[in-house]
N, C-alpha and C positions, 0 to 999 in steps of 0.2 A: 781729702778726707783725713782727719787726725784721730788717732786712738791713744788715749792716756792710760797708762798702766801704772798702778801704785802698789806699794808693798807696805803692809801694815806694821811690820816690825821695825823697819828702818825709816819709814815715812819718806821713802824715796819715790819719785815720780818719773816715769819714762814716757816720752811722747813719740809715737810712731806716725809718720806722715806717709799715707798711701795715695799715690796718684790714681786717676780714673782708669788708666789702661791696666795697671796692676790689679785693680779691683775687678775689672772685666775678665781678666785671665783667671783670677781666683774663682769668680762666679761660674765661668765656663767649666772649669775643672770640677767644681762641686756638682754641677748639673750632669756632667758626663759620668761622674762617680755614682750619682743616684740612679741614672739609667742603667748602668752596668749592674748595680746591686739589684735593681728590680728585675732585670733580665735573668740574673742568676737565681733569684728567688723563684721566678716563674718556672724556669727549667728544672731546677733541682728540688723545688719544694712542691709546686702544684702538679707538675707532671709525675713526680714520684708518688704524690698522694693519690693521683688518679689511677696510676698503675697498681699501687699496693692497697687501695681502698681505704684510705684514712677516713675516719668517721665524718668529719665536718667538711674538710677541704675537698675531699673527693666528690661530695654531693654538689658543691658549688661549681667545681670544674665540669662535672657531668651536665649541669644545667646550661652552662655556657656553650659547651660543645654540642649539646642537643639542639640548642637554638640555632647555632651556625649550620648544623646539618639540615635542620628543618627549612631554613632559608634557602640553602643550596638545593634541596629537593624541590621546594616550591618553584624556584627559578627553572630548574630542569624540566619540571612538569609543564610549566607554561610554554617552554620552548618545544617540548614534545607535542603538546596539543596544537601549537601553531604548525609544526611540521606535519602532523596528521591531517590538518585541514588542507594544507598544500598538496599532500599526497592524494587526498580525495579529489581535489580539483584536477590533478594530473590524470587520475584514473578516468574521470568523466571525459576529459579531452581525448584520452586514448580510445575510449569507446566510440566517440564521434569519428575519430580517424579510422577505426576498424570498419564502421558502417560505410564511410566514404570509400575506403579501399575496396569493399565488396562491390559497391556500385561501379566504381571506375574499372575494376578488373572485369566485371561483366561487360561493360562497354568495349573493353579492349579485346573481348573474345576469349578470355582465359576461363578455364574450367576448374572445378574444385580439385580434380586430380593433379592439376599443375602446381598446386600448393601443398601436395602431400609431404614433400620433404621439409616443409617449414613447420609442420605440426609439432608441438612440444610433446616430448615423450611423457607417458603417464608417470605420476609420482610413485616411487617404490612403496611396496606394502611393508609396514613395520614387521620386524621379526616377532613371530608368535601370534600375529593377528590372523583372524579367520578370513579366508578368501571368499568373497561373495557374502551372502547373508544380508539381513536388513540393517539399515542405518537410519538414525533419526535423532530426535531430541529438539528441544526448543531453541530458537535462534536468539542468542544473546549477543548483541553488538558490543564491540569493545569501545567504551567511551574514552578511556585513558590508555591508549596503547603504550606498550613498553618500547624501549629502544630496539630490542631484538625484533619485535613485530614490525616496527617502522623500517628497519633494515631489510626485512623479508619483503615488505610491500614495495620498497624502492627497487630491490633486485627484480621483483616481478615486473615492475614498470619498465625497467631497463631492458629486460628480455622482450617485453611486448613492443617497446620502441624499436628494438633491433629487428624484430619480425616484421613490423609494418614498414620499416625502411627497406627490407628485402622485398616485400610485396610491391611497394611502389617502384622499386628499381626494376622488378620483373615487368610490371605494367608499362613503365616507360620504355623498356627495351622492346616489348611487343608492339607498342604504339609506333615507335620509330621504325621497327621492321615493317609494320603494315604500311606506314607512310612511304617508306622506300619502295616497297613492292607496288604500291599504287602509282608512284611516280614512274615506275618502269613499265606500266601497262599503257598501251596506246589508246587513251580515252579522250584525248583532245582532238578536235577537228583540225586537220592540217591546213585547211583553207576556209576562210569565213564566207560561207555561201551555201546554196542548196546543192543536193546531189543530183547529177544528171542521169547517169546510168549506174544501176546497182549491181550487186554480186549475184551471179547465177547465169543461166542460159539466156542468150539473146541472139538476134540476127547480126552477124558480123557486118560492119559497115563497108568493108572492102569486097568481100566475097558474096554477101547475101545469104550465106548459109548459117545454120544454127551453130553456135560455139559458146564455150564457157567463158564468161567474163570474170576474172579472178580478183577483182577489186571494186572500188568505187571511183567514179569519175566526178570531179568537181569542176564544172565550167567556170572560167574566170578570165579576166583580161590578162593579156601578156604582161609579164612583169609583176603580177600579184605575188605577194610574199607567201612562200610555202613554209609552214612551221612544223617543227618536230612534234609528233603526237605524244611522245613520252621521252624520258631521258634515256641515254644509252651511248654507245660508241659507234662511230661511222665505220661500217665494214667496207663499203666501196662507194666511190663517186666517179662514175665513168659513163661513157656513151655505149648504149646497147642498140643492136639493129632494130629490135622491135620496140623497146621502151624509150629509145632516145637517151637524152641525158638523165641519168638515174642516180639516186642516192639510196643506199641501204643502211639501216641503223640496227645494230644488235642490242637488244634490251635484256639479254640474259635468259637462261632457262629455255633456250631454243626459240625464243620469240624475236621476230625480225619484222620491221616495217620497210616498205619500198615506196619511193616517191619518183614517179616516171614522167616523161615528156617535158622536162623542165627546159627553160630557155637558158638559164645560167645556174651553175652550181657554186655554192658559197662555202663548202666544207671539203675537207680532204680525208682520206682514210686515217683512222686513229684519233680523230678529234673526239673529245668528250662533249656530248650534247646534253643540254637540259631541256625539259619540257617547254614548248612554246618558242624555242629559239629558231630564228630564221635560217634555213639551210639551203634554200634555192628560190628560184622565181618561176612562175608559171610560164609555159611555152607550148610549142606544138612540134616537138622533135620526135623522130622515130615514126612508128606506125600510128599516126594521129591525123584526124580530119580537121582539127581546130585547137585553139589554145584551151587547155584544161590540165588538171592534175589527175593522174591515175595513181590511186592509193591502195596498197595491198598490205595485208597482215598475214604473216606466215608463222606457223608453229611447227618446229622440226621439219621445215621445208614444205609443209602442206599448207595451201592457201586457205584462210578462214574468211568469214564474212566480216569485214570491218564494221559494218553497221551495228552488229551485235555488241561489239566492244564500246562503240560510241554511245549507243542507246542505253546499255546497262550502266555505264559510268554516269550517265546523266540522271539516273533515278536511284542509284545505290549510294550509300555512304562510302567515303574514301576507304574505310577499312575492309569493305567487301568487294572492291574492284578487282583485286588480285584473284579472289576465289571465283568471281564471275568469269574472269578470263580463263581460268583453269577448266571450269565447267564447259565453256564454249569450245575449248580445244578438245575436250573429251567427247563432246557431242559430235564433232566432225570425224 
């Protein structure tokens, strides 16, 4: 690029030759200078005009600022409305959970007083407000909730979620407790087969006199598996003069089962036994006239009718087995 400079008085001409890179530098400098000037004008003129209320400029600035604030408010309102919709959906789901929790807690055997500690305390009465008295007025739903209202609703949802979490934790604990108690009650038949001689008075097969039979006899072939009627810990596994080879299992709370006349014992004292585990084999040892299992249930050392445990367990839900066992022990 060439620039020709002339002077009228002396008629002299000067030629300036500017390459492209110099021209680019000059252009960049001029653009930067214009940006700096415009920024300075905005900050020192328009902002000052807005603060001091200049007649014309302040009105223009206020219009621009008002439009920006309106756009921001509209954006926030749309977001708040979307959040309010989500909060409403969460409240509906929480209500379903509350209904489900009531049903499940009822099935678990929990009573309303069990949740007394979970009740939310009543809201404090504002200072100067009359205690009691009538309250009323039309219901006016909030169509466009404020941020404070949304925060309050979310806090209430959080509190409700914590409460339902506590409820379900308590229900789970009670169900596990009930399941464990049911597993510790002798409700499974130790031998698959019919009962030969029941609990009560009968004619003794050796003496011919009346005598109390303290258990159930299960006739079976020699070597038939004897299964634990419930989970527990082996108290003893030894030979008894009357019972022959015998296994006794402690189920806790004073409840013990005895398996007598076995041909072979498969456990030792201290073994942890689960329900249905094979612990011995049917035989005819001790005071016995033939191969069978003599099965006893003792509560605090007193013999109970095993048929009541087995019969009640077959017709009651698992959650009521332990309570049925307790009633049977109290009836004896």
